[in-house]
NUZAVO-225450 format. One record per residue: residue number from 0; residue in three letters; x, y, z of N, C-alpha, C in turn. Coordinates in Angstrom, 3 decimals, always signed. Layout:
<rs>
(NUM,"ala",(X,Y,Z),(X,Y,Z),(X,Y,Z))
...
</rs>
This chain:
<rs>
(0,"met",(-21.373,-4.237,-53.033),(-20.561,-4.608,-54.225),(-19.704,-3.278,-55.052))
(1,"gln",(-20.328,-2.070,-54.780),(-19.141,-1.223,-55.502),(-17.535,-1.060,-54.685))
(2,"gln",(-17.661,-1.088,-53.613),(-16.336,-1.481,-53.030),(-15.601,-2.831,-53.447))
(3,"thr",(-16.167,-4.235,-53.320),(-15.598,-5.093,-53.746),(-15.544,-5.885,-55.514))
(4,"ser",(-16.573,-5.505,-55.699),(-16.960,-5.528,-57.243),(-17.413,-7.168,-57.248))
(5,"arg",(-18.182,-7.088,-56.109),(-19.198,-8.517,-55.823),(-20.439,-8.215,-56.989))
(6,"thr",(-21.070,-9.426,-57.499),(-22.393,-9.574,-58.094),(-23.597,-9.350,-56.413))
(7,"tyr",(-24.227,-9.028,-56.342),(-25.709,-8.865,-55.858),(-25.697,-10.262,-55.466))
(8,"phe",(-25.218,-10.473,-55.578),(-26.057,-11.928,-54.633),(-24.711,-12.412,-53.627))
(9,"glu",(-24.127,-12.598,-54.430),(-21.857,-12.477,-53.501),(-21.637,-11.787,-53.091))
(10,"ala",(-22.300,-10.426,-53.058),(-22.265,-9.222,-52.167),(-23.318,-9.885,-50.744))
(11,"ser",(-24.824,-10.660,-50.935),(-24.949,-11.146,-50.213),(-24.766,-12.124,-49.439))
(12,"arg",(-23.653,-13.037,-50.469),(-23.488,-14.447,-49.187),(-22.798,-13.638,-48.461))
(13,"phe",(-21.879,-12.904,-48.954),(-20.513,-12.090,-47.219),(-21.323,-11.417,-46.456))
(14,"ile",(-22.647,-10.904,-46.880),(-23.194,-9.846,-45.404),(-23.492,-10.920,-44.927))
(15,"lys",(-24.211,-12.141,-45.147),(-24.800,-12.665,-44.396),(-24.454,-13.709,-44.289))
(16,"ser",(-22.476,-13.509,-43.988),(-21.564,-14.774,-43.470),(-20.937,-13.830,-42.570))
(17,"lys",(-21.093,-12.861,-41.904),(-20.622,-11.878,-41.546),(-22.137,-11.839,-40.298))
(18,"glu",(-22.918,-12.408,-40.259),(-24.009,-12.445,-39.571),(-23.769,-12.823,-37.757))
(19,"val",(-24.025,-12.476,-37.059),(-24.399,-13.284,-35.680),(-25.731,-12.803,-34.685))
(20,"leu",(-25.750,-13.542,-34.845),(-27.185,-14.349,-33.649),(-27.212,-13.557,-32.252))
(21,"thr",(-27.802,-12.574,-32.415),(-27.730,-12.539,-30.642),(-29.675,-12.304,-30.135))
(22,"asn",(-29.319,-12.569,-28.912),(-30.807,-11.816,-27.958),(-30.447,-10.610,-27.433))
(23,"leu",(-31.127,-9.149,-27.882),(-31.190,-8.449,-27.182),(-31.556,-7.984,-25.798))
(24,"glu",(-32.970,-8.826,-25.722),(-33.271,-9.093,-24.442),(-31.994,-9.599,-22.909))
(25,"ser",(-31.944,-10.702,-23.999),(-31.218,-11.570,-22.923),(-29.652,-11.010,-22.404))
(26,"glu",(-29.131,-10.514,-23.524),(-27.961,-9.286,-22.966),(-28.285,-8.193,-22.051))
(27,"ile",(-29.488,-7.734,-22.370),(-29.782,-6.548,-21.520),(-29.803,-7.144,-19.781))
(28,"asn",(-30.770,-7.929,-19.772),(-31.392,-9.035,-18.138),(-29.298,-8.890,-17.607))
(29,"gln",(-28.678,-9.715,-19.051),(-27.672,-10.434,-17.942),(-26.813,-8.738,-17.003))
(30,"lys",(-26.743,-7.883,-18.722),(-25.552,-6.336,-17.387),(-26.453,-6.143,-16.660))
(31,"leu",(-28.060,-6.166,-16.524),(-28.900,-5.567,-15.443),(-28.010,-6.596,-13.678))
(32,"ile",(-28.154,-8.293,-14.144),(-27.939,-8.830,-12.956),(-26.573,-7.890,-12.067))
(33,"asp",(-26.967,-7.565,-10.643),(-25.684,-7.519,-9.782),(-24.618,-8.306,-9.909))
(34,"lys",(-23.635,-7.896,-9.386),(-22.205,-8.746,-9.913),(-22.038,-9.159,-8.227))
(35,"pro",(-21.710,-10.104,-8.071),(-21.423,-9.711,-6.025),(-19.748,-9.319,-5.742))
(36,"leu",(-20.179,-8.631,-4.874),(-19.003,-8.035,-4.096),(-18.179,-8.846,-4.210))
(37,"tyr",(-17.934,-10.246,-3.486),(-16.836,-11.034,-3.266),(-16.786,-12.374,-3.912))
(38,"val",(-15.962,-13.512,-4.085),(-15.944,-14.100,-5.105),(-15.283,-15.324,-4.195))
(39,"gln",(-15.544,-16.311,-3.856),(-14.849,-17.678,-2.730),(-13.792,-17.587,-3.669))
(40,"phe",(-12.534,-17.802,-2.770),(-10.728,-17.574,-3.590),(-10.972,-19.680,-3.092))
(41,"asp",(-9.878,-20.322,-3.835),(-9.771,-21.443,-3.665),(-9.409,-21.586,-2.224))
(42,"val",(-9.754,-22.377,-1.570),(-9.063,-22.233,-0.155),(-7.784,-23.288,+0.034))
(43,"ser",(-7.793,-24.033,-0.826),(-6.495,-25.246,-1.014),(-5.445,-24.808,-0.824))
(44,"glu",(-5.720,-23.499,-2.442),(-4.585,-23.190,-2.473),(-3.919,-22.227,-1.524))
(45,"val",(-4.428,-21.894,-0.512),(-4.128,-20.442,+0.857),(-3.676,-21.553,+1.625))
(46,"glu",(-4.094,-23.184,+1.677),(-3.756,-24.046,+2.468),(-2.412,-24.308,+2.318))
(47,"arg",(-2.399,-25.122,+0.858),(-1.012,-25.290,+0.678),(+0.575,-24.077,+0.575))
(48,"leu",(-0.058,-22.640,+0.770),(+0.760,-22.120,+1.037),(+1.106,-21.545,+2.165))
(49,"ser",(-0.235,-22.876,+3.080),(+0.328,-21.811,+4.267),(+1.191,-23.219,+5.319))
(50,"thr",(+0.917,-24.044,+4.199),(+2.157,-25.207,+4.637),(+3.721,-25.325,+4.418))
(51,"ala",(+3.766,-24.484,+3.287),(+4.939,-24.182,+2.899),(+5.540,-23.092,+3.604))
(52,"ala",(+5.031,-22.835,+3.923),(+5.274,-21.049,+4.935),(+5.944,-22.111,+6.136))
(53,"leu",(+5.121,-23.097,+6.452),(+5.266,-23.715,+8.135),(+6.857,-24.687,+7.987))
(54,"gln",(+6.983,-25.333,+6.947),(+8.149,-25.996,+6.272),(+9.452,-25.197,+5.894))
(55,"ser",(+9.407,-24.512,+5.367),(+10.399,-23.383,+4.841),(+10.825,-22.988,+5.732))
(56,"ala",(+12.566,-23.175,+5.883),(+13.632,-22.547,+6.510),(+13.542,-20.386,+6.314))
(57,"arg",(+13.639,-19.910,+4.980),(+13.370,-18.803,+4.490),(+12.021,-18.344,+4.808))
(58,"ala",(+10.980,-19.150,+5.097),(+9.858,-18.697,+5.421),(+9.364,-18.327,+7.012))
(59,"lys",(+10.582,-19.019,+7.820),(+10.497,-18.967,+9.317),(+11.119,-17.925,+9.631))
(60,"asp",(+12.067,-17.566,+8.523),(+13.250,-16.473,+9.217),(+12.088,-15.322,+8.615))
(61,"tyr",(+11.922,-15.111,+7.945),(+11.513,-14.181,+7.580),(+10.019,-13.260,+8.557))
(62,"tyr",(+9.098,-14.021,+8.393),(+8.162,-14.204,+9.674),(+8.976,-13.763,+11.003))
(63,"leu",(+10.287,-14.296,+11.338),(+10.996,-13.795,+12.500),(+11.755,-12.981,+13.155))
(64,"gly",(+12.247,-12.328,+12.001),(+12.572,-11.237,+11.636),(+11.090,-9.916,+11.410))
(65,"arg",(+10.298,-10.654,+11.292),(+9.144,-9.134,+11.213),(+9.002,-9.275,+12.941))
(66,"asn",(+8.945,-10.116,+13.949),(+8.131,-10.186,+14.838),(+6.628,-10.891,+14.973))
(67,"ile",(+7.135,-12.186,+13.950),(+5.762,-12.707,+13.580),(+6.074,-14.054,+14.138))
(68,"ser",(+4.823,-14.514,+15.251),(+5.363,-15.751,+16.025),(+4.291,-17.092,+15.423))
(69,"lys",(+5.032,-17.641,+15.944),(+4.602,-18.938,+14.791),(+3.374,-19.093,+14.954))
(70,"ala",(+2.955,-18.768,+15.689),(+1.361,-18.958,+16.062),(+0.320,-17.997,+15.888))
(71,"ser",(+1.066,-17.119,+14.891),(+0.190,-16.293,+14.410),(+0.553,-16.893,+12.531))
(72,"val",(+1.776,-17.156,+12.401),(+1.948,-17.612,+11.202),(+0.656,-18.825,+10.661))
(73,"val",(+0.025,-19.614,+11.857),(-0.844,-20.291,+12.298),(-2.283,-19.864,+11.892))
(74,"arg",(-2.494,-18.912,+12.623),(-3.643,-18.159,+13.030),(-4.464,-17.760,+12.049))
(75,"phe",(-2.903,-16.561,+10.882),(-3.928,-15.972,+9.919),(-3.537,-17.076,+8.720))
(76,"ser",(-2.850,-18.323,+9.340),(-2.916,-18.576,+7.195),(-2.064,-18.236,+5.869))
(77,"leu",(-0.864,-17.557,+7.463),(+0.520,-16.905,+6.549),(+1.202,-17.513,+6.180))
(78,"gly",(+1.748,-17.048,+4.416),(+2.009,-18.651,+3.760),(+3.351,-18.266,+2.985))
(79,"tyr",(+3.698,-18.920,+2.216),(+4.917,-18.683,+1.658),(+5.325,-18.951,-0.178))
(80,"ser",(+5.011,-19.077,-1.267),(+5.692,-19.268,-2.424),(+6.750,-19.339,-2.741))
(81,"glu",(+8.060,-20.284,-2.712),(+8.390,-20.936,-3.400),(+9.393,-20.405,-4.784))
(82,"val",(+8.224,-20.539,-5.777),(+8.298,-20.394,-7.161),(+8.816,-18.618,-7.161))
(83,"arg",(+7.858,-17.966,-6.050),(+7.816,-16.357,-6.301),(+8.707,-15.611,-5.592))
(84,"asp",(+9.162,-16.408,-4.198),(+9.831,-16.213,-3.205),(+9.043,-15.007,-2.546))
(85,"met",(+7.775,-15.599,-1.845),(+7.027,-14.458,-1.853),(+6.233,-14.971,-0.253))
(86,"val",(+6.062,-14.005,+0.381),(+5.848,-14.956,+1.935),(+3.744,-13.969,+1.556))
(87,"thr",(+2.530,-14.823,+1.929),(+1.171,-14.021,+0.855),(+0.309,-14.421,+2.151))
(88,"ile",(-0.303,-13.055,+2.252),(-0.933,-13.143,+3.221),(-2.570,-12.921,+3.065))
(89,"pro",(-3.731,-13.713,+3.031),(-4.913,-14.245,+2.744),(-5.631,-13.032,+3.849))
(90,"ile",(-7.123,-12.665,+2.350),(-7.458,-11.591,+2.982),(-9.039,-12.063,+2.723))
(91,"his",(-9.800,-11.535,+3.814),(-11.082,-12.096,+3.452),(-12.505,-10.849,+3.796))
(92,"ala",(-13.736,-11.483,+3.363),(-14.599,-10.489,+3.174),(-15.266,-10.038,+4.480))
(93,"pro",(-15.774,-9.309,+4.800),(-16.382,-8.965,+6.278),(-17.246,-10.332,+7.224))
(94,"asp",(-17.718,-11.193,+6.229),(-18.321,-12.029,+6.691),(-17.404,-13.666,+6.827))
(95,"gly",(-16.616,-13.184,+6.810),(-15.447,-14.239,+6.451),(-14.354,-15.457,+5.320))
(96,"met",(-15.579,-15.068,+3.819),(-15.009,-15.772,+2.850),(-13.596,-14.820,+2.440))
(97,"leu",(-12.870,-15.918,+2.157),(-11.559,-15.781,+1.551),(-11.668,-15.374,+0.238))
(98,"val",(-11.709,-14.330,-0.175),(-11.332,-13.739,-1.211),(-9.950,-13.532,-2.231))
(99,"gly",(-8.545,-14.350,-1.521),(-7.713,-13.996,-2.365),(-6.227,-14.043,-1.064))
(100,"phe",(-5.385,-13.130,-1.971),(-4.722,-13.030,-0.609),(-3.674,-12.296,-1.734))
(101,"val",(-2.623,-11.514,-0.752),(-1.194,-10.313,-0.767),(+0.039,-10.674,-0.906))
(102,"gly",(+0.724,-11.369,-1.850),(+1.513,-11.596,-1.677),(+3.284,-10.138,-1.095))
(103,"arg",(+4.064,-10.276,-0.570),(+4.977,-9.537,-0.733),(+6.142,-10.420,-0.963))
(104,"ser",(+7.306,-10.153,-1.684),(+8.902,-10.399,-1.780),(+9.549,-10.632,-0.578))
(105,"val",(+10.492,-11.427,-0.682),(+10.851,-11.185,+0.515),(+12.530,-10.574,+1.132))
(106,"glu",(+12.691,-10.597,-0.260),(+14.325,-9.233,-0.712),(+12.723,-8.384,-1.069))
(107,"gly",(+13.402,-7.157,-0.714),(+12.754,-5.762,-1.407),(+11.873,-5.376,-1.097))
(108,"lys",(+10.666,-4.630,-1.201),(+8.898,-4.399,-1.486),(+8.472,-4.926,-2.275))
(109,"asp",(+8.574,-5.471,-3.163),(+7.740,-5.854,-4.137),(+6.246,-6.555,-3.872))
(110,"phe",(+4.777,-6.237,-4.380),(+3.818,-6.356,-4.209),(+3.088,-6.800,-5.029))
(111,"lys",(+2.230,-8.095,-4.936),(+1.620,-8.496,-5.745),(-0.181,-9.193,-5.408))
(112,"asn",(-1.061,-8.954,-6.497),(-2.075,-9.664,-5.028),(-2.692,-11.206,-6.052))
(113,"thr",(-3.540,-11.614,-5.674),(-4.181,-12.190,-6.825),(-5.098,-11.653,-7.849))
(114,"pro",(-5.847,-12.285,-8.874),(-6.525,-11.577,-9.755),(-7.980,-10.961,-8.986))
(115,"lys",(-8.387,-9.285,-9.650),(-9.227,-8.859,-9.338),(-10.193,-8.834,-7.328))
(116,"leu",(-8.256,-8.831,-6.740),(-9.077,-9.192,-4.845),(-9.368,-7.853,-4.878))
(117,"pro",(-10.776,-7.537,-3.756),(-11.079,-6.992,-4.019),(-10.603,-5.881,-2.429))
(118,"lys",(-9.677,-5.757,-2.798),(-8.751,-4.977,-1.106),(-9.477,-3.590,-0.952))
(119,"gly",(-9.916,-2.705,-1.458),(-10.543,-1.982,-1.149),(-12.199,-2.001,-0.719))
(120,"lys",(-12.158,-3.528,-0.274),(-14.142,-3.350,-0.498),(-13.851,-4.469,+1.240))
(121,"thr",(-13.174,-4.248,+1.292),(-12.930,-5.556,+2.650),(-11.780,-5.272,+4.010))
(122,"leu",(-11.546,-5.213,+4.857),(-10.360,-4.731,+5.701),(-9.780,-6.618,+6.440))
(123,"phe",(-8.003,-6.213,+6.726),(-7.286,-7.069,+6.583),(-8.091,-7.442,+7.674))
(124,"asn",(-8.641,-8.774,+8.544),(-8.923,-9.296,+9.985),(-10.291,-8.797,+10.220))
(125,"leu",(-11.327,-7.878,+9.626),(-12.202,-7.509,+9.873),(-12.791,-8.529,+9.866))
(126,"his",(-13.331,-9.531,+9.819),(-14.470,-10.382,+10.073),(-13.747,-11.690,+11.455))
(127,"arg",(-12.837,-11.256,+12.325),(-12.318,-12.117,+13.744),(-12.073,-10.807,+14.402))
(128,"val",(-12.255,-9.686,+13.836),(-12.541,-8.681,+15.310),(-14.437,-7.584,+15.230))
(129,"lys",(-14.528,-8.215,+13.775),(-16.567,-7.011,+13.730),(-16.697,-6.858,+15.017))
(130,"ser",(-16.496,-7.968,+15.716),(-17.963,-7.753,+17.089),(-16.785,-7.261,+18.162))
(131,"ser",(-15.496,-6.336,+17.598),(-14.930,-5.446,+18.615),(-15.679,-4.539,+19.330))
(132,"arg",(-15.369,-4.325,+21.183),(-15.825,-2.772,+21.261),(-14.863,-1.382,+20.906))
(133,"gln",(-13.295,-1.998,+20.284),(-12.881,-1.336,+20.255),(-11.908,-1.936,+18.739))
(134,"val",(-11.509,-1.063,+17.783),(-10.473,-1.229,+16.943),(-9.401,-0.589,+16.830))
(135,"tyr",(-8.867,-1.218,+16.274),(-7.527,-0.646,+15.696),(-7.067,-0.182,+14.650))
(136,"val",(-7.138,+1.020,+13.358),(-7.086,+1.230,+12.370),(-5.062,+1.421,+11.690))
(137,"val",(-4.771,+0.444,+11.159),(-3.427,+0.360,+10.792),(-3.263,-0.010,+9.403))
(138,"glu",(-2.312,+0.690,+8.720),(-2.062,+0.151,+7.346),(-1.892,-1.474,+6.275))
(139,"ser",(-1.077,-1.171,+7.153),(-0.607,-3.007,+6.905),(-0.950,-4.458,+8.030))
(140,"ser",(-1.135,-4.758,+6.780),(-2.123,-6.530,+7.654),(-0.622,-6.922,+8.714))
(141,"phe",(+1.254,-6.691,+8.374),(+1.889,-6.626,+9.571),(+1.518,-6.469,+10.732))
(142,"asp",(+1.359,-5.281,+10.519),(+0.929,-4.328,+11.855),(+0.038,-4.824,+12.872))
(143,"ala",(-1.021,-5.221,+12.028),(-2.595,-5.632,+12.014),(-1.801,-6.931,+13.250))
(144,"ile",(-1.566,-8.039,+12.620),(-1.052,-8.913,+13.233),(-0.280,-8.191,+14.672))
(145,"arg",(+0.624,-7.485,+14.601),(+1.577,-7.735,+15.547),(+0.738,-6.838,+16.590))
(146,"leu",(-0.006,-6.078,+16.498),(-1.434,-5.415,+17.254),(-2.104,-7.256,+18.196))
(147,"asp",(-2.275,-8.213,+17.498),(-2.915,-9.033,+17.847),(-2.263,-9.639,+18.707))
(148,"gln",(-0.948,-9.911,+19.064),(+0.294,-10.691,+19.714),(+0.078,-10.214,+20.731))
(149,"cys",(+0.077,-8.695,+20.634),(+0.111,-8.276,+22.104),(-1.604,-7.350,+22.919))
(150,"gly",(-2.529,-8.485,+22.075),(-4.197,-8.498,+22.481),(-5.080,-7.466,+22.142))
(151,"leu",(-4.810,-6.549,+20.934),(-4.980,-6.142,+20.494),(-6.167,-6.005,+19.192))
(152,"ser",(-7.419,-5.022,+19.485),(-8.381,-5.758,+18.277),(-7.565,-5.254,+16.967))
(153,"ala",(-7.425,-5.171,+15.952),(-6.810,-4.595,+14.644),(-7.547,-5.097,+13.469))
(154,"val",(-7.450,-4.395,+12.497),(-7.752,-4.168,+10.904),(-6.320,-3.303,+10.412))
(155,"ala",(-5.906,-4.010,+9.329),(-5.512,-2.865,+7.974),(-6.253,-2.966,+7.029))
(156,"ser",(-5.998,-1.567,+6.916),(-6.515,-0.883,+5.537),(-5.825,-1.943,+3.770))
(157,"leu",(-5.216,-2.093,+4.147),(-3.646,-1.996,+3.102),(-3.220,-1.066,+2.149))
(158,"gly",(-3.139,-0.429,+2.891),(-2.925,+0.905,+1.947),(-2.551,+2.407,+3.027))
(159,"ala",(-2.224,+3.571,+2.630),(-2.520,+4.483,+3.204),(-4.394,+5.403,+2.623))
(160,"ser",(-4.459,+4.698,+1.194),(-5.590,+4.972,+0.451),(-6.955,+4.393,+1.484))
(161,"val",(-7.562,+5.107,+2.021),(-8.832,+4.788,+2.144),(-9.861,+4.553,+1.751))
(162,"ser",(-10.565,+2.944,+0.843),(-11.546,+3.679,+0.461),(-13.223,+4.357,+0.845))
(163,"ala",(-13.771,+4.850,-0.104),(-14.836,+4.932,+0.322),(-15.767,+3.853,+1.740))
(164,"phe",(-15.887,+2.921,+0.496),(-16.477,+1.179,+0.732),(-15.967,+0.796,+2.777))
(165,"gln",(-14.307,+1.401,+2.900),(-14.007,+0.956,+3.551),(-13.931,+1.655,+4.967))
(166,"val",(-14.654,+3.096,+4.507),(-14.924,+3.199,+5.614),(-15.845,+3.321,+5.741))
(167,"asp",(-16.886,+3.436,+5.109),(-18.704,+2.216,+5.615),(-18.435,+1.408,+6.689))
(168,"leu",(-17.728,+0.323,+6.141),(-17.534,-0.975,+7.281),(-16.896,-0.446,+7.988))
(169,"leu",(-16.305,+0.585,+8.168),(-15.235,+0.563,+9.886),(-16.656,+1.232,+10.519))
(170,"lys",(-17.467,+2.534,+9.591),(-19.142,+2.961,+10.202),(-20.177,+2.134,+10.547))
(171,"lys",(-19.991,+1.363,+9.867),(-20.820,+0.113,+10.782),(-20.944,-0.729,+11.523))
(172,"tyr",(-19.189,-0.970,+11.795),(-19.443,-2.520,+13.057),(-18.336,-1.758,+14.248))
(173,"phe",(-17.842,-0.293,+13.794),(-17.187,+0.321,+14.917),(-17.769,+1.529,+15.952))
(174,"asn",(-17.588,+2.210,+16.865),(-17.943,+3.232,+17.419),(-16.802,+3.884,+18.547))
(175,"asp",(-15.992,+3.175,+18.748),(-14.563,+3.148,+18.909),(-13.212,+2.680,+17.657))
(176,"ile",(-12.440,+3.915,+17.240),(-11.657,+3.570,+16.183),(-10.681,+4.161,+16.649))
(177,"ile",(-9.426,+3.433,+16.469),(-8.286,+4.835,+16.901),(-7.176,+4.106,+15.787))
(178,"val",(-6.733,+5.260,+15.104),(-6.050,+5.299,+13.846),(-4.667,+4.523,+14.308))
(179,"ile",(-3.934,+4.675,+13.450),(-2.088,+4.402,+14.516),(-1.533,+4.835,+12.933))
(180,"ala",(-1.569,+5.895,+12.001),(-0.803,+5.482,+10.750),(+0.391,+5.468,+10.764))
(181,"asp",(+0.790,+5.400,+9.803),(+2.864,+5.229,+9.273),(+3.208,+6.586,+9.606))
(182,"asn",(+4.385,+7.334,+10.081),(+4.975,+8.295,+10.471),(+5.625,+8.726,+9.343))
(183,"asp",(+4.551,+8.922,+8.090),(+5.283,+9.904,+7.140),(+3.993,+10.705,+6.638))
(184,"glu",(+3.967,+11.282,+5.030),(+3.096,+11.972,+4.769),(+2.281,+11.321,+4.285))
(185,"ala",(+1.507,+9.924,+3.615),(+1.086,+9.279,+3.193),(-0.041,+9.059,+4.928))
(186,"gly",(+0.734,+8.654,+5.553),(-0.083,+8.455,+7.157),(-0.604,+8.778,+7.804))
(187,"asn",(-0.735,+10.855,+7.854),(-0.546,+11.319,+8.009),(-2.348,+11.588,+7.705))
(188,"thr",(-1.959,+11.860,+5.941),(-3.446,+11.883,+5.226),(-3.950,+11.150,+5.452))
(189,"met",(-4.171,+9.761,+5.857),(-5.027,+8.444,+5.827),(-5.738,+9.015,+7.396))
(190,"ala",(-5.123,+9.214,+8.743),(-5.435,+9.851,+9.983),(-6.653,+11.095,+9.633))
(191,"thr",(-5.628,+11.739,+9.196),(-6.799,+12.840,+9.102),(-7.996,+12.763,+8.695))
(192,"asn",(-7.788,+11.710,+7.236),(-8.533,+12.201,+6.492),(-10.180,+10.575,+6.900))
(193,"leu",(-9.249,+9.762,+8.071),(-10.432,+8.542,+8.329),(-11.129,+9.856,+10.280))
(194,"lys",(-10.680,+10.847,+10.433),(-11.220,+11.652,+11.212),(-11.896,+12.464,+10.730))
(195,"asp",(-11.375,+13.287,+10.026),(-12.784,+13.968,+8.938),(-14.115,+13.252,+8.494))
(196,"lys",(-13.881,+11.990,+8.186),(-15.251,+11.233,+7.480),(-15.970,+10.923,+8.610))
(197,"leu",(-15.305,+10.426,+10.060),(-15.750,+9.162,+10.938),(-16.268,+10.026,+12.116))
(198,"gly",(-15.741,+11.697,+12.263),(-15.906,+12.566,+13.380),(-15.749,+11.921,+14.500))
(199,"ser",(-16.328,+12.096,+15.217),(-16.654,+11.524,+17.393),(-15.760,+10.283,+17.270))
(200,"ser",(-15.675,+9.686,+16.694),(-15.634,+8.132,+17.136),(-14.614,+7.371,+16.188))
(201,"val",(-13.188,+8.088,+15.418),(-11.821,+8.331,+15.736),(-11.469,+9.081,+16.354))
(202,"ser",(-10.267,+8.436,+16.860),(-9.359,+9.204,+17.891),(-7.703,+8.705,+17.245))
(203,"ile",(-6.769,+9.342,+17.233),(-5.475,+9.461,+16.473),(-4.434,+9.025,+17.481))
(204,"leu",(-3.608,+8.020,+17.165),(-2.611,+7.642,+17.811),(-0.963,+7.842,+16.970))
(205,"arg",(-0.551,+8.976,+17.637),(+1.299,+9.544,+16.571),(+1.487,+8.161,+17.044))
(206,"leu",(+2.885,+7.811,+17.125),(+4.153,+7.329,+17.606),(+4.965,+8.341,+17.514))
(207,"asp",(+6.149,+7.893,+18.313),(+6.537,+8.239,+18.723),(+7.408,+8.346,+16.844))
(208,"gln",(+8.640,+9.779,+16.918),(+9.350,+9.723,+15.705),(+10.273,+9.125,+15.436))
(209,"lys",(+10.833,+7.907,+16.630),(+11.744,+7.091,+16.485),(+11.341,+5.288,+15.498))
(210,"tyr",(+10.332,+5.552,+15.434),(+9.598,+4.401,+14.922),(+8.612,+4.891,+13.142))
(211,"lys",(+8.822,+3.989,+12.897),(+8.204,+4.317,+10.965),(+6.468,+4.253,+11.217))
(212,"asp",(+6.621,+3.080,+12.187),(+5.306,+2.235,+11.737),(+4.999,+1.483,+13.066))
(213,"val",(+4.041,+0.616,+13.913),(+4.137,-0.189,+14.392),(+4.920,-1.343,+14.299))
(214,"gly",(+5.338,-2.176,+13.298),(+6.277,-3.220,+12.809),(+7.351,-2.832,+13.675))
(215,"glu",(+7.751,-1.535,+13.614),(+9.360,-1.502,+14.333),(+9.230,-1.248,+15.640))
(216,"met",(+8.402,-1.785,+16.201),(+8.117,-2.023,+17.899),(+8.518,-3.273,+18.485))
(217,"asp",(+8.548,-3.485,+19.814),(+8.804,-4.642,+20.568),(+7.457,-4.726,+20.861))
(218,"asp",(+6.829,-5.584,+21.251),(+5.968,-5.969,+21.827),(+5.041,-5.283,+23.033))
(219,"glu",(+6.424,-4.875,+24.215),(+6.847,-4.053,+25.259),(+5.846,-2.767,+25.024))
(220,"ala",(+6.609,-2.274,+24.228),(+6.210,-1.300,+23.238),(+4.998,-0.723,+22.921))
(221,"ile",(+4.657,-1.911,+22.281),(+3.135,-1.931,+21.786),(+2.144,-2.352,+23.106))
(222,"arg",(+2.556,-2.540,+23.650),(+1.450,-2.677,+25.080),(+1.530,-1.627,+25.844))
(223,"ala",(+3.073,-1.214,+25.728),(+2.478,+0.215,+26.075),(+1.785,+2.008,+25.614))
(224,"leu",(+2.110,+1.469,+24.558),(+1.201,+2.485,+22.956),(+0.018,+2.750,+23.729))
(225,"ser",(-0.668,+0.679,+24.252),(-2.386,+0.926,+23.991),(-2.551,+1.041,+26.032))
(226,"phe",(-1.668,+1.122,+26.789),(-2.032,+1.340,+27.955),(-2.043,+3.171,+27.548))
(227,"asp",(-0.763,+3.931,+27.349),(-0.649,+5.285,+27.766),(-1.662,+6.012,+26.863))
(228,"phe",(-2.179,+5.235,+25.435),(-3.439,+5.588,+25.471),(-4.780,+5.600,+25.625))
(229,"asp",(-4.951,+4.153,+26.923),(-6.045,+4.137,+27.681),(-6.002,+5.580,+28.946))
(230,"ala",(-4.485,+5.754,+29.288),(-4.808,+6.771,+30.304),(-5.029,+7.764,+30.139))
(231,"ser",(-4.931,+8.360,+28.992),(-5.310,+9.518,+28.125),(-6.252,+10.135,+28.318))
(232,"ile",(-6.881,+9.032,+27.550),(-8.836,+8.922,+26.940),(-9.203,+9.642,+29.019))
(233,"ala",(-9.232,+8.302,+29.879),(-9.432,+7.928,+31.187),(-9.191,+9.651,+31.494))
(234,"ala",(-7.552,+10.447,+31.694),(-7.720,+11.921,+32.068),(-8.736,+12.588,+31.432))
(235,"leu",(-8.872,+12.267,+30.123),(-9.660,+13.578,+29.392),(-11.306,+13.286,+30.268))
(236,"leu",(-11.227,+12.883,+30.378),(-13.036,+12.006,+30.872),(-13.419,+12.252,+32.612))
(237,"lys",(-11.867,+13.182,+32.624),(-12.247,+13.454,+34.148),(-12.703,+14.693,+34.439))
</rs>
């Protein structure tokens, strides 16, 4: 009444008009409901992008340039968006639920994820290899695919920063973990952190300095890398 020079009845009507009905108990209960870790993404969208990758000459050239075979494009449902000129990599929850995808520009190195992608709560390709005896851990999904093409079970952390949730996933599913980090400071930090957190279950495989990452190696070199590592472990066990 004092601030707006309204009468008592005018002030009462004004206050009443601002009233919002609410159910406090309902609101509290709603906030207490556990939100799901993973939400199903539109499968048809990934299928559409995957079909586009198989039909686009630009996408085919890109994947070929990354030494990704057509069989892998199909196996991993890799896609292509002509509108954004990006290749797309589907990401799944540990149980195989599709939760979104990562997009990478064909030109340059720009990344764009689908909204609310739980990247730190899963590992690329985990749902396919979680029953494997041994797993290789790399940063890039393409590096994991290259290892897969050479017959090696691999997952990718989708970056050098590995979350506590991802560490728990590795601990849950694998007893024999081989980390192949990128040949840079961030990669070295990643490998060291995983070794510190997972202890004896982790072995670190260092790349030759001429390679920045697994993606720069040809298939023969990747297979030799695996053979050399197995041989070195066998020697240590003698």
